Each structure stands twice: as structure tokens, then as C-alpha cells.
C-alpha positions in Angstrom: -53.0 -16.0 6.8 -55.8 -13.6 7.4 -59.3 -14.6 6.1 -61.8 -12.4 4.4 -65.2 -12.8 6.1 -68.6 -12.3 4.5 -68.9 -8.8 6.2 -66.0 -7.6 4.0 -67.9 -8.8 1.0 -71.0 -6.9 2.0 -68.9 -3.8 2.6 -67.5 -4.1 -0.9 -71.1 -4.2 -2.3 -72.0 -1.0 -0.5 -68.9 1.0 -1.4 -66.2 -0.7 -2.7 -33.6 10.8 -28.8 -34.1 13.3 -31.1 -37.1 15.1 -29.8 -35.7 16.6 -26.6 -31.9 16.0 -26.7 -30.1 17.7 -23.9 -28.6 20.9 -25.2 -25.8 21.2 -22.7 -22.6 22.6 -24.0 -19.2 22.6 -22.4 -18.2 25.8 -20.6 -16.1 28.0 -22.9 -12.4 28.0 -22.5 -10.9 30.6 -20.2 -10.7 34.0 -22.0 -7.3 34.9 -23.3 -5.6 38.0 -21.7 -6.2 41.4 -23.5 -3.3 42.6 -25.6 -0.6 44.5 -23.7 -0.3 48.1 -25.1 2.7 49.1 -22.9 6.1 49.7 -24.5 8.1 46.6 -25.2 10.9 45.7 -22.8 14.0 43.6 -23.3 13.3 39.8 -22.9 14.0 38.3 -19.6 16.7 35.7 -19.1 15.8 32.3 -20.4 15.7 30.8 -17.0 12.8 33.2 -16.1 10.8 32.5 -19.3 7.6 30.5 -18.3 4.8 29.2 -20.4 1.5 30.7 -19.4 -0.9 28.0 -18.2 -4.4 28.1 -19.8 -6.9 25.8 -18.2 -10.0 24.7 -20.1 -12.8 23.5 -17.9 -16.1 21.8 -18.7 -19.1 20.3 -17.1 -20.6 17.0 -17.9 -24.3 17.0 -18.1 -25.9 15.0 -15.4 -29.4 13.5 -15.4 -30.9 16.6 -13.7 -29.3 19.0 -16.2 -30.4 16.9 -19.2 -34.0 17.0 -17.8 -33.8 20.8 -17.3 -32.6 21.5 -20.8 -35.1 19.2 -22.6 -37.9 21.0 -24.4 -40.4 18.1 -24.1 -40.7 17.1 -20.5 -38.9 13.9 -19.5 -37.1 12.5 -16.5 -33.7 10.9 -17.1 -32.2 8.3 -14.8 -28.6 7.3 -15.6 -26.0 5.0 -14.1 -26.1 6.6 -10.6 -29.8 5.6 -10.2 -29.3 2.3 -11.9 -26.5 1.2 -9.6 -27.9 2.7 -6.4 -29.5 -0.4 -5.0 -27.7 -3.2 -6.9 -30.9 -4.4 -8.4 -30.9 -7.7 -10.3 -33.3 -6.5 -13.1 -34.8 -3.4 -14.5 -38.2 -4.1 -13.1 -36.9 -3.6 -9.6 -35.5 -0.2 -10.6 -38.7 1.1 -12.1 -40.8 0.7 -9.0 -38.7 3.5 -7.3 -39.0 6.1 -10.1 -41.4 9.1 -9.6 -44.9 8.4 -10.8 -44.2 4.7 -11.6 -45.8 1.8 -9.8 -45.7 -1.9 -10.4 -48.9 -4.0 -10.5 -49.4 -7.3 -8.9 -48.4 -8.6 -5.5 -45.5 -7.0 -3.6 -42.3 -8.7 -4.4 -43.9 -10.7 -7.2 -44.6 -8.2 -9.9 -46.5 -9.7 -12.9 -49.0 -6.8 -12.9 -47.2 -4.6 -15.4 -45.6 -1.2 -15.2 -47.9 1.7 -14.5 -47.7 5.5 -14.9 -50.3 7.7 -13.3 -51.8 4.6 -11.9 -52.6 3.2 -15.4 -51.3 0.0 -17.0 -52.9 -2.4 -19.5 -51.8 -0.6 -22.6 -52.0 3.0 -21.2 -48.3 3.0 -20.3 -45.9 2.4 -23.2 -42.7 0.4 -22.7 -39.9 0.9 -25.2 -36.4 -0.5 -25.6 -34.1 1.8 -27.7 -37.3 3.6 -28.8 -38.9 0.3 -30.1 -41.8 -1.7 -28.6 -40.4 -5.0 -27.4 -42.0 -8.0 -29.1 -44.0 -10.7 -27.3 -41.9 -12.8 -24.9 -39.7 -9.9 -23.7 -39.6 -9.5 -20.0 -38.1 -6.7 -17.9 -37.0 -9.3 -15.4 -34.7 -10.7 -18.1 -32.9 -7.3 -18.7 -29.9 -6.8 -16.5 -29.2 -3.1 -15.4 -25.6 -3.5 -16.6 -26.8 -3.3 -20.1 -28.8 -0.1 -19.7 -27.3 3.4 -20.2 -30.3 5.3 -18.9 -34.1 5.2 -18.4 -36.2 8.0 -19.8 -39.7 8.7 -18.3 -41.9 10.9 -20.5 -45.4 12.0 -19.4 -46.4 13.3 -22.8 -46.0 11.6 -26.2 -43.6 12.8 -28.9 -43.7 12.3 -32.6 -40.4 10.3 -32.8 -41.9 7.5 -30.8 -45.3 5.8 -31.0 -48.0 7.9 -29.4 -49.6 4.7 -27.9 -48.9 6.4 -24.6 -52.0 7.9 -22.9 -50.4 7.6 -19.4 -46.8 8.1 -20.6 -43.7 6.3 -22.0 -40.8 4.6 -20.4 -37.9 4.2 -22.8 -35.0 2.0 -21.8 -31.8 3.1 -23.6 -29.2 0.4 -23.9 -25.4 1.0 -23.5 -24.6 1.3 -27.2 -21.7 3.7 -26.9 -20.4 2.5 -23.5 -16.9 1.0 -23.4 -16.3 -1.0 -20.3 -12.7 -1.5 -19.3 -12.9 -4.3 -16.7 -14.3 -7.8 -16.6 -17.1 -7.6 -14.1 -18.5 -10.6 -12.1 -21.6 -10.5 -9.9 -22.7 -13.3 -7.7 -26.0 -13.1 -5.9 -28.1 -15.2 -3.6 -31.7 -14.2 -2.7 -33.6 -15.9 0.1 -37.4 -15.8 0.3 -39.4 -17.9 2.7 -36.4 -20.2 3.2 -35.9 -20.8 -0.5 -32.6 -19.8 -2.2 -32.4 -18.2 -5.6 -28.8 -17.9 -6.8 -27.7 -15.8 -9.8 -24.3 -15.3 -11.5 -23.6 -12.7 -14.2 -20.4 -12.0 -16.1 -19.5 -9.0 -18.4 -16.4 -9.2 -20.6 -15.3 -6.2 -22.7 -12.9 -6.1 -25.6 -11.5 -3.9 -28.3 -9.5 -4.5 -31.5 -8.8 -1.4 -33.6 -12.1 0.2 -34.6 -14.1 -2.8 -33.3 -15.4 -2.9 -29.7 -17.5 -5.5 -28.0 -19.2 -6.4 -24.8 -20.2 -9.9 -23.9 -22.8 -10.2 -21.1 -24.3 -13.4 -19.7 -26.1 -14.5 -16.7 -27.6 -17.7 -15.2 -30.1 -17.8 -12.4 -32.5 -20.0 -10.5 -35.6 -18.7 -8.8 -37.7 -20.6 -6.3 -41.0 -19.4 -5.0 -43.7 -20.6 -2.7 -47.3 -19.3 -2.8 -50.2 -19.5 -0.4 -53.7 -18.1 -0.9 -57.1 -18.0 0.7 -60.3 -17.4 -1.4 -63.9 -16.8 -0.3 -66.7 -17.3 -2.8 -70.4 -16.5 -2.1 -73.6 -16.3 -4.0 -76.4 -14.3 -2.3 -79.9 -13.3 -3.4 -81.2 -9.8 -3.0 -83.5 -11.1 -0.3 -80.4 -12.0 1.7 -80.6 -15.8 1.2 -77.2 -17.4 0.7 -77.2 -19.9 -2.1 -73.6 -20.9 -2.0 -70.6 -20.3 0.2 -67.1 -21.7 -0.4 -63.6 -21.4 1.0 -60.5 -22.4 -1.0 -57.1 -22.9 0.5 -54.4 -23.0 -2.1 -50.6 -23.7 -2.1 -48.0 -23.9 -4.8 -44.3 -24.1 -5.4 -42.4 -23.1 -8.5 -38.8 -23.4 -9.7 -37.6 -21.5 -12.8 -34.2 -21.5 -14.5 -33.1 -18.6 -16.6 -30.1 -18.2 -19.1 -29.5 -14.8 -20.6 -26.9 -13.8 -23.2 -26.5 -10.2 -24.5 -23.4 -9.6 -26.7 -22.9 -6.2 -28.3 -20.5 -5.2 -31.0 -19.8 -1.7 -32.4 -17.6 -0.6 -35.3 -16.5 2.9 -36.2 -15.6 3.5 -39.8 -12.9 5.9 -41.1 -15.5 8.4 -42.2 -16.9 8.6 -38.7 -20.0 6.3 -39.3 -20.8 3.9 -36.5 -22.6 0.6 -36.7 -23.8 -1.1 -33.5 -25.6 -4.4 -33.1 -26.8 -6.0 -29.9 -28.4 -9.4 -29.6 -30.5 -10.7 -26.7 -31.0 -14.4 -26.1 -33.2 -15.6 -23.3 -34.1 -19.1 -22.3 -36.3 -20.0 -19.4 -37.8 -23.2 -18.0 -40.3 -23.4 -15.1 -41.9 -26.4 -13.3 -44.4 -26.2 -10.5 -47.0 -27.9 -8.4 -50.2 -26.7 -6.9 -52.9 -28.1 -4.6 -56.1 -26.6 -3.2 -58.7 -27.7 -0.7 -62.3 -26.6 -1.2 -64.7 -26.4 1.7 -68.4 -25.7 0.8 -70.2 -24.3 3.8 -73.5 -23.6 2.1 -75.0 -25.0 -1.2 -77.4 -27.7 -2.4 -75.3 -28.7 -5.3 -72.1 -30.7 -4.6 -68.9 -28.7 -4.9 -66.6 -29.1 -7.9 -64.0 -30.9 -5.9 -62.8 -31.5 -2.4 -59.1 -31.7 -3.3 -57.4 -30.5 -6.4 -53.8 -31.2 -7.4 -51.9 -30.1 -10.4 -48.5 -29.9 -12.2 -47.2 -27.4 -14.7 -44.2 -27.3 -17.0 -43.3 -24.4 -19.4 -40.3 -23.6 -21.6 -39.7 -20.4 -23.5 -36.9 -19.2 -25.8 -36.7 -15.7 -27.1 -34.1 -13.8 -29.2 -34.1 -10.2 -30.4 -31.5 -8.2 -32.3 -31.2 -4.4 -32.3 -29.1 -2.6 -35.0 -28.2 1.1 -35.4 -26.2 2.9 -38.0 -25.3 6.6 -37.7 -23.9 8.8 -40.5 -23.1 12.5 -40.3 -23.2 14.7 -43.4 -20.9 17.6 -44.2 -23.7 20.1 -44.1 -24.5 19.3 -40.5 -27.3 16.7 -41.0 -27.3 13.3 -39.4 -29.0 10.1 -40.4 -29.9 7.5 -37.8 -31.1 4.2 -39.2 -32.2 1.3 -36.9 -33.4 -2.2 -37.5 -34.5 -5.1 -35.4 -35.4 -8.8 -35.9 -36.3 -11.6 -33.5 -38.3 -14.6 -32.8 -39.5 -16.7 -30.0 -41.1 -20.1 -29.0 -42.9 -21.1 -25.9 -44.5 -24.4 -24.8 -46.6 -25.0 -21.6 -48.5 -28.0 -20.3 -50.5 -28.4 -17.2 -52.5 -31.2 -15.7 -55.0 -31.1 -12.8 -56.8 -33.8 -10.9 -60.0 -33.4 -8.9 -60.9 -35.7 -6.0 -64.1 -35.9 -4.0 -64.5 -36.0 -0.2 -64.0 -39.8 -0.3 -60.6 -39.4 -2.1 -61.9 -40.8 -5.4 -60.7 -39.3 -8.7 -63.6 -37.5 -10.4 -62.0 -35.3 -13.1 -58.8 -35.0 -15.0 -58.0 -31.9 -17.0 -55.2 -31.2 -19.5 -54.2 -27.8 -21.0 -51.4 -27.4 -23.6 -50.2 -24.4 -25.4 -47.5 -24.0 -28.1 -46.7 -20.6 -29.6 -44.2 -19.3 -32.1 -43.6 -15.6 -33.0 -41.4 -13.6 -35.3 -40.9 -9.9 -35.7 -39.0 -7.3 -37.8 -38.7 -3.6 -37.6 -37.0 -0.9 -39.7 -36.9 2.8 -39.1 -34.9 5.9 -39.4 -34.6 9.6 -38.7 -32.9 12.5 -40.5 -32.0 15.5 -38.3 -30.6 18.9 -39.4 -30.4 22.4 -37.9 -32.1 24.9 -40.1 -31.6 28.6 -39.7 -31.3 30.0 -36.2 -32.7 28.0 -33.3 -34.5 25.3 -35.4 -33.7 21.6 -35.4 -35.9 19.7 -37.9 -36.3 16.0 -38.0 -38.3 13.5 -40.1 -38.5 9.8 -40.1 -40.4 6.6 -40.5 -41.1 3.3 -38.7 -42.1 -0.1 -40.2 -42.9 -3.1 -38.0 -44.2 -6.5 -38.8 -45.0 -9.4 -36.5 -46.6 -12.9 -36.7 -47.7 -15.3 -34.1 -49.1 -18.8 -34.3 -50.6 -20.8 -31.4 -51.9 -24.2 -30.9 -54.0 -24.8 -27.8 -55.3 -28.1 -26.6 -57.8 -28.4 -23.7 -59.1 -31.8 -22.6 -61.7 -32.7 -20.0 -61.4 -36.4 -19.0 -59.7 -37.0 -22.4 -62.3 -35.2 -24.5 -61.9 -31.7 -26.1 -63.3 -29.0 -23.8 -64.1 -26.7 -26.8 -65.0 -27.5 -30.4 -61.7 -26.3 -32.0 -59.4 -27.7 -29.4 -56.1 -28.5 -31.1 -56.6 -26.2 -34.1 -54.1 -23.5 -35.0 -54.5 -19.8 -34.4 -52.4 -17.4 -36.4 -52.2 -13.6 -36.3 -50.2 -11.1 -38.3 -49.7 -7.4 -37.5 -48.2 -4.6 -39.6 -47.5 -1.1 -38.4 -46.5 1.9 -40.5 -45.6 5.3 -39.2 -44.2 8.6 -40.4 -43.3 11.7 -38.4 -41.9 15.2 -38.6 -40.9 17.4 -35.7 -39.3 20.9 -35.1 -37.4 22.0 -32.0 -37.4 25.8 -31.9 -35.4 28.0 -29.5 -37.7 31.0 -29.8 -35.6 33.0 -27.3 -33.0 32.5 -24.6 -35.9 31.8 -22.2 -38.5 30.2 -24.4 -38.3 26.9 -26.4 -41.0 24.9 -28.2 -41.4 21.6 -29.8 -43.9 20.8 -32.6 -44.5 17.3 -33.8 -46.9 15.4 -36.1 -47.2 11.6 -36.4 -49.3 9.3 -38.4 -49.5 5.7 -37.5 -51.5 2.8 -39.0 -51.9 -0.7 -37.6 -53.4 -3.7 -39.5 -54.1 -7.0 -37.7 -55.2 -10.2 -39.5 -55.9 -13.5 -37.7 -57.2 -17.0 -38.7 -58.7 -19.4 -36.3 -60.6 -22.6 -37.2 -60.9 -21.4 -40.8 -62.4 -18.1 -39.8 -60.6 -14.9 -40.9 -60.7 -11.7 -38.9 -59.2 -8.3 -39.9 -58.9 -5.1 -38.0 -57.5 -1.8 -39.5 -56.9 1.4 -37.5 -55.0 4.6 -38.1 -54.3 7.6 -35.8 -53.1 11.1 -36.6 -51.4 12.7 -33.6 -50.2 16.3 -33.3 -48.2 17.2 -30.2 -46.9 20.5 -28.8 -44.5 21.0 -25.9 -43.1 24.3 -24.6 -40.8 25.4 -21.7 -40.4 28.9 -20.4 -37.4 29.7 -18.2 -38.5 32.5 -15.9 -36.3 35.6 -16.4 -34.4 36.6 -13.2 -35.1 33.2 -11.7 -32.6 31.0 -13.5 -33.5 27.9 -11.4 -37.2 28.1 -12.2 -39.2 27.1 -15.3 -42.7 26.3 -16.4 -43.7 23.6 -18.9 -46.9 23.1 -20.8 -48.0 20.4 -23.4 -50.9 19.7 -25.6 -51.0 16.1 -27.0 -53.0 13.5 -28.9 -52.4 9.9 -27.9 -54.1 6.6 -28.2 -54.4 3.0 -26.8 -54.6 0.2 -29.4 -56.6 -3.0 -28.7 -54.6 -5.9 -27.3 -54.0 -8.6 -29.9 -55.7 -11.2 -27.6 -58.7 -8.9 -27.4 -59.0 -8.8 -31.2 -58.5 -12.4 -32.4 -61.3 -13.8 -30.2 -59.3 -16.8 -29.0 -61.4 -18.4 -26.2 -60.1 -18.9 -22.7 -62.2 -21.2 -20.6 -62.6 -21.1 -16.8 -62.8 -24.4 -15.0 -64.9 -23.0 -12.2 -67.1 -20.9 -14.4 -69.1 -18.2 -12.7 -69.7 -14.5 -13.0 -66.5 -13.8 -11.0 -64.5 -16.4 -13.0 -65.9 -16.1 -16.5 -64.7 -17.5 -19.8 -62.9 -14.8 -21.9 -63.3 -14.1 -25.6 -62.2 -11.3 -28.0 -63.9 -8.8 -30.2 -62.5 -8.2 -33.8 -64.4 -4.9 -34.1 -62.7 -3.0 -31.3 -61.5 0.5 -32.0 -58.5 2.2 -30.4 -59.1 4.6 -27.5 -58.3 8.2 -28.5 -57.1 10.8 -25.9 -56.5 14.6 -25.9 -54.4 15.9 -23.0 -52.9 18.9 -21.4 -49.9 18.9 -19.0 -48.6 21.8 -16.9 -45.6 21.7 -14.6 -43.5 24.0 -12.5 -39.9 23.1 -11.8 -37.4 24.6 -9.3 -33.8 23.2 -9.4 -31.6 22.9 -6.3 -27.8 22.7 -6.5 -26.4 20.3 -9.1 -28.8 17.3 -8.7 -31.8 18.6 -6.8 -35.3 19.5 -8.0 -38.7 20.4 -6.6 -41.6 20.1 -9.0 -45.4 20.2 -9.2 -47.4 19.2 -12.2 -50.9 18.5 -13.3 -52.6 16.8 -16.2 -56.0 16.1 -17.8 -56.8 13.4 -20.4 -60.2 13.1 -22.2 -60.6 9.6 -23.7 -63.0 8.5 -26.4 -63.9 4.9 -27.4 -63.0 3.6 -23.9 -62.5 -0.2 -23.9 -64.0 -2.3 -21.1 -64.8 -5.9 -20.6 -68.4 -6.8 -20.1 -69.8 -10.0 -18.5 -72.9 -11.8 -19.8 -74.5 -15.2 -19.6 -74.2 -17.1 -22.9 -75.4 -20.6 -23.5 -75.3 -21.3 -19.8 -71.8 -20.0 -19.2 -70.5 -16.7 -18.0 -68.4 -14.9 -20.6 -66.3 -11.8 -20.5 -65.8 -9.9 -23.8 -64.3 -6.4 -24.6 -66.2 -3.6 -26.1 -66.0 0.2 -26.7 -68.4 1.7 -24.2 -68.0 5.5 -24.4 -65.8 8.2 -23.0 -63.8 8.9 -19.8 -61.7 11.6 -18.2 -58.7 11.3 -15.9 -56.7 14.0 -14.2 -54.1 14.3 -11.5 -51.4 16.2 -9.7 -47.9 15.0 -9.1 -45.4 16.4 -6.6 -41.7 15.5 -6.6 -38.7 16.5 -4.4 -35.1 15.3 -4.8 -32.0 16.9 -3.2 -28.8 16.5 -1.2 -29.0 17.7 2.4 -25.5 19.2 2.1 -26.7 21.6 -0.6 -29.4 23.0 1.8 -27.7 22.8 5.2 -24.2 23.4 6.4 -22.4 20.5 8.1 -25.3 18.2 7.1 -24.7 14.5 6.7 -24.1 13.1 3.2 -27.7 12.1 2.6 -29.6 12.1 -0.7 -33.4 12.5 -0.2 -36.1 11.8 -2.7 -39.9 11.7 -2.4 -43.0 11.9 -4.6 -46.7 12.0 -4.2 -49.5 11.6 -6.8 -53.2 12.1 -6.6 -55.5 10.9 -9.4 -59.1 11.3 -10.4 -61.0 9.6 -13.2 -64.6 9.3 -14.3 -66.2 6.9 -16.9 -69.3 8.0 -18.7 -72.3 5.8 -18.5 -71.2 3.9 -15.4 -72.8 5.1 -12.1 -70.6 6.3 -9.3 -69.0 6.3 -6.9 -65.7 4.7 -8.0 -66.6 4.7 -11.7 -62.9 5.0 -12.4 -60.5 3.8 -15.1 -59.6 0.2 -14.6 -57.3 -0.5 -11.6 -56.3 3.2 -11.2 -55.4 4.1 -7.6 -56.6 7.3 -6.2 -53.1 8.2 -4.9 -49.6 6.8 -4.5 -46.4 7.9 -2.7 -42.7 7.0 -2.5 -40.0 8.2 -0.1 -36.3 7.2 -0.1 -32.9 8.1 1.1 -29.2 7.2 0.7 -26.7 7.9 3.5 -23.0 7.7 2.8 -21.0 7.3 6.0 -17.8 9.2 6.3 -15.9 7.1 8.8 -16.3 3.8 6.9 -16.8 3.0 3.2 -20.5 2.1 3.8 -23.7 3.4 2.2 -27.1 2.8 3.7 -30.4 3.5 2.0 -33.9 2.4 1.4 -37.3 3.3 0.1 -41.0 3.0 1.0 -43.8 2.7 -1.5 -47.5 3.1 -0.6 -50.6 2.6 -2.7 -54.0 2.6 -0.9 -56.8 0.2 -1.5 -58.5 0.5 -5.0 -62.2 0.0 -5.6 -63.5 0.4 -9.2 -67.0 0.1 -10.6 -66.0 -1.4 -13.9 -69.5 -1.8 -15.4 -73.2 -1.6 -14.4 -72.9 -5.1 -12.9 -69.3 -5.5 -11.9 -67.1 -4.1 -9.1 -63.5 -5.0 -8.4 -61.1 -4.2 -5.6 -57.5 -4.4 -4.7 -56.1 -4.2 -1.2 -53.5 -1.6 0.0 -49.8 -2.1 -0.9 -47.0 -1.0 1.5 -43.5 -2.1 0.4 -40.4 -1.3 2.4 -36.9 -1.9 0.9 -33.5 -1.4 2.6 -29.9 -1.9 1.4 -26.3 -1.6 2.5 -23.2 -1.3 0.3 -19.7 -1.9 1.6 -16.8 -0.9 -0.7 -13.9 -3.0 0.5 -11.8 -1.7 -2.5 -12.7 0.1 -5.7 -12.9 -3.3 -7.4 -14.7 -5.3 -4.6 -18.2 -4.4 -3.3 -20.7 -6.2 -1.1 -24.4 -5.4 -1.2 -27.0 -6.7 1.3 -30.6 -5.7 0.5 -34.0 -6.5 1.8 -37.1 -6.3 -0.3 -40.8 -6.3 0.7 -39.7 -6.4 4.3 -43.3 -5.8 5.6 -44.5 -9.0 3.8 -48.1 -8.0 3.8 -50.9 -10.0 2.2 -52.1 -9.0 -1.2 -55.9 -8.8 -1.4 -58.2 -8.7 -4.4 -61.9 -9.0 -4.9 -64.7 -9.0 -7.5 -68.5 -8.7 -7.2 -71.0 -9.3 -10.1 -74.7 -8.4 -9.5 -77.1 -9.7 -12.2 -80.7 -10.9 -12.1 -81.1 -10.4 -8.4 -78.0 -12.5 -7.6 -74.7 -11.2 -6.3 -71.6 -13.4 -6.9 -68.6 -12.5 -4.8 -65.0 -13.7 -5.0 -62.3 -12.5 -2.6 -58.7 -13.7 -2.4 -55.9 -13.0 0.0 -52.4 -14.0 -1.3 -49.3 -14.3 0.9 -46.2 -12.2 0.1 -42.8 -12.7 1.7 -39.8 -10.6 2.6 -36.7 -11.3 0.5 -33.1 -10.8 1.5 -30.3 -10.7 -1.2 -26.5 -10.8 -0.9 -24.5 -9.7 -3.9 -20.7 -9.7 -4.4 -19.5 -7.4 -7.2 -16.0 -7.8 -8.5 -13.9 -6.1 -11.2 -11.3 -8.5 -12.5 
């Protein structure tokens, strides 16, 4: 484990889908021969009479063709990409997609999905076009249940425009009819700990009714190690406090996931599909840390700290979809969803002094319940020549109640410890959109969406209400360059927004045991306003062969009502609270290449190549530079990957490398945060013994580099620094895939 020395801290102070449906038609049938005008001749003998063979050919739209034909820019990743590496969950797939990065430590996740370097509400995650409710996790969604993943850089009226950075829509396999029973057995090994997983998929059909039963059971074991360095130093250079903390932890979690799907096709052609998710997880863990105080007149908070944790969560969510086609060519698509969840967590921590005597005992308990319901629909109809009109609505409600208990040595840590907190949200939206094929080479999309959100919460008898509404016009257009059928230019003008997080609105306190400017308490602000953004996107695309593409794009977003957390000293404790601080601008360029070598070179090996590179800039008004960037946005990121199918043996080899450099952001006048570089190497091998028996061996995070993070707060002539280095470990997985 490397250590962060005070010099590093000093250095930090100085610098540190109706909107764009693929319009791909089958190739026309072979033309019939022209009529024969020569004089008739006697018929040939019967033995010589032969039926003329007419061959009708067609092409199935692949992901690249669907992307090319879409009016609003989107990248589509279907089964080929989803099955490529044999990933165990959707989160592992997303980290390899162009322009998408995962926050948090390598191999651990937990930092959210990011587009254009932005997470924390800037990137919108959808499942079947709907925002998943609290409790849903990408790690709980098996790739077998996904039909495709859509990545959209600009918002569209059909979906919520809460997507300043972009939208990732995970489309489930509603129309897929699997024929075989599929069994997958996996074992992952990380730092000597085994994490087995078994999944089973069973299809069925009876008349007009089809179903697919999917379930999985898994156990995950993890071991963590970290080193932290804390320092308080005056402007004069005098060190007031200096501490080192060595931490260790182990965690074991068990997961059960069920996902049945049923679909019924009526005699009139209507289809009704319903899919239910049920997830249950239980986690237990232990932690211990040793604190060594090198400098300081006041005794340290502890010499040894030991703790235990126990959490349980159960979550269920149902998605329904009804489709009806009218005789005049119109189509109605109605969707609904309902769900609920419950989670409980308890943790205890004991502090001991240098003599081994128990000095403090802390207890934290949390119990939450949530329910949600959604109902929406869309009517689509072709009008005139080249116009496809659509209009629809969305209604979503949700409620959550939480009881938190926090005790210090048996006494409540805060005044309303043990009281209930409840919050209700309601969202209404209506939209209209028009896809217009202006000419053979020019298409446009116009959309308009209104969305209103109301949040009400009650805590300790105090009621809080927040109402916001956003009106979002969007425009997308694509021009296919005449004479260059493989080249096209895209442009977009969009309005989007970022709504305040529920926890930032309801003002529920979160107390820090080791309270300091770098470890403050956290509270909310019920008066927060949503961030509003206006953006322009421009892209050039050149298509290669059947699946290849080379593209270059750029974007600009101007953001108003930017939300940031500010740190202040209140009643002797450091507190972090959110506020709207002003405006900001972010821009960037994104380069992508994907092709097969065989399409560019003769006698080339059967290799698929993919690479992408992004460079981002951002500037926050009112915060001095340098590095007055949007929160946690990297300056650049890159991915490169390949797949090599050997011809002599049924073996495919592949891998990918992801790189994100160190990030330093001046988040306010007093606070500066940093994140170390991330370099992640993944490799895999797939051996196909038979069409029904495959073996995958993969390695993830093979470099196993430490994950560094830091924070400096400078107030009143005092700089408080906290720097942490967390271990990450390589992981090796072996998966056996069988069709029964």
C-alpha cells in the first residue's frame, strides 16, 4: 500500500422508441422478368417444364444500421455487444461503451454511471424508458434480460429531459422468444475470495401465451484496505494536527434475483407484456481501523476502532406494456409500472484508547420503505408524406418513509433521532414530436415536452414542499451527404435539466463521527431549484462496411442555477449544504472508431477493433480557476478494445483498456477535491466446445492499482486536508454456459 505524504497534500493546495426508430426496410423482392413479346411457340414436353425460381432477399438491421438511420443521434448496442465478454451484470457492460465511464474504485463501482464525465444526476438512467425507483441496481440486472442498450447524447421529448449529459436506456427483451433452457455457472476470485453465481433461464409457450422465467443466486465476498492521511496546517506553516488511519474491512453479500416475463398476443393483433423483478440482498461486514496521531495537542478520537454492519433489502418492480394497432395506421402504446421496496441496516462501532480501554460506543440504524407507480402512453401515426407524429403522457408517483436512529453511548446523537421521515413525489409530463423526412438526404425531428415535479416531505413535524416545472423544446437533424452515401452530418439544439436529489431537498441530517471541514455533517435545502441547460451538438459520421464507423462530435452546454455543496461552521460543527450558486459551461469533443480489419485489409485476421477518446472542458462562474470545473468531471478519457476470433480453433480472445487521468476540481471558494488516475485492463477468452456448451475465462481490473481521493478546505487561515488511498484487486472469473 502506497502512502500519501504531506508533500502531496501541499501540491494539491497549489494546483490540484418512438423518437428515432430505425427506418430500415427489407430489400425489395427481385424484379419480375419483362413480358415476352415474341410469337408464341408450342409448349415443351411436360418433362421439360420447370418452375421459375424467384428469390426474395432481405437484410436485417444491425446496431450500426439502426444508428445510421435514426434521426435523433443515438448509439445502439444489441446482443452481440451484450454477449461479447460474458459479463455478469449490466454495469460491467456499460463501462466499455463509447463516452461512458463508471465512477468509484476500479472493480468496485459504486460511483454511478457517467456520460461526458458527468454523473450525480447529469446522466439519466432508464429501464424501458422509465426511471427506475429507489433500490434498483444495475448490478442486479442480468444481461440475458436485456434486448439492447441505447445511448443518447441529446434529450428527446418521449423521455424525460433530465439528461444534461445524456441518457442511457436499457430495453428489456419483451419480444424475445428463447428456445432453450440456459444455465450459467460462474465463480469469480478476488484477493483469494470466491464469489459464485448461478443463473437459470427457462422459456415456454402455450398457444398465444409465451413466458420466460429467469432467476439467479449469487454470493459476493470482498476485502478492503485503505490508508488515510489527515492534516491541519496554519497559513504560517505550523502543523496543528497530523493523523494516519489504517483501515481494513471484509464484507459478504448474498443476492437472489427473479425476473419472470409473460406475453400474450390477442386475435386482433394486440400484445400485452408484463415483466416482474424481485431482488433480495443481505450483507454483513466487519471493519477495523488504527489511528496514529503524529502531531496534535488534543488526544485523538481513538486508537483502535472496530465495527460490524448488517443490512437487508428487498425490492420488486413490475413493468407492463400494451400495444394496439389501428386500421388507419396509428398505434397506441400504453405502459405501466408498480413496485415497492424495504431496506434495513444496523451498524455498531466501538472506540478504544491506546491502553485498550473502551471509550465510546456508537449505534446507527436505518429502516426505509418505498412504493412507486407509473402510467404513460404514446399514440403514433404517419401523417401525409414523410411525417410521423406522436403525442403522449407520463404520470409517476412515489413515496418513501425512513426511520433513523443514531446513538452515542446509548444517548441520541441528534434531537429527532428515532423519528420518522416521509417524502412523496409526483411527476406529470406531456409531449409531442414530429419526425419529418424532408428529402431523401435530409431528416429532422421536432419535439416539445413539459414536465412538472412536486416533492413533499415531513420530518419531526415540519413540512417541506418543493415545486418545479420545465418546458423543453428539442430539435435534431441529420443530413446524408449527396454522392457520399457513407457520410452524414448531425446537429441538435436541446433544452434539458437536472432536478435536485430527494435527499438534498428533504433536509435529513447525516452526522459525521469525525467531524471536520473535510468530513462535515450533511443537510438538505428545500428551496433548491433545478439546473437548466441549453445545448448544441454537432457530429460527423463515416460508415465502414456493415458494422464499422468513424465519427467525430462536439458539444456545448450552458447551465443556469448550478447546484453545489458549500461547507460552513455552524454551532461548532462543520456542515455541508447544497445551494444554487450561478451558471456554468461545459464543452467537449468525442472521437470514435469501430471496424473489422477484414473490411479494410485483404487476408487480415478476424479482428474487431474499437476505440474512443473524449476531451472535456468546463467552467463554473464565480469560482476562481484553475480547475473550476463541474464536479468530478475528468478532462479526458479513452477506451480501446479488440476481439480476435481464431480460425484454427473455436477460440475468441479479447479485451479492453480504460484510462481516466487524475481529476482536480475547485468546487467552491474554500474547497478543492481530487481523484487519482484510473487505468483498468480487462481480458477474456471464450472457447466454444459445441454450439450449446461455452467456457469463458475473464480477468477484470488486472492492473489492480490503488484508488486515490483527496479533499482540502481552507477557511480562516487554516487548511484541513484529507487524503485516502484505497486498494483495488484483480478479479478472475470462470463461467460455464450451457443450453439444455
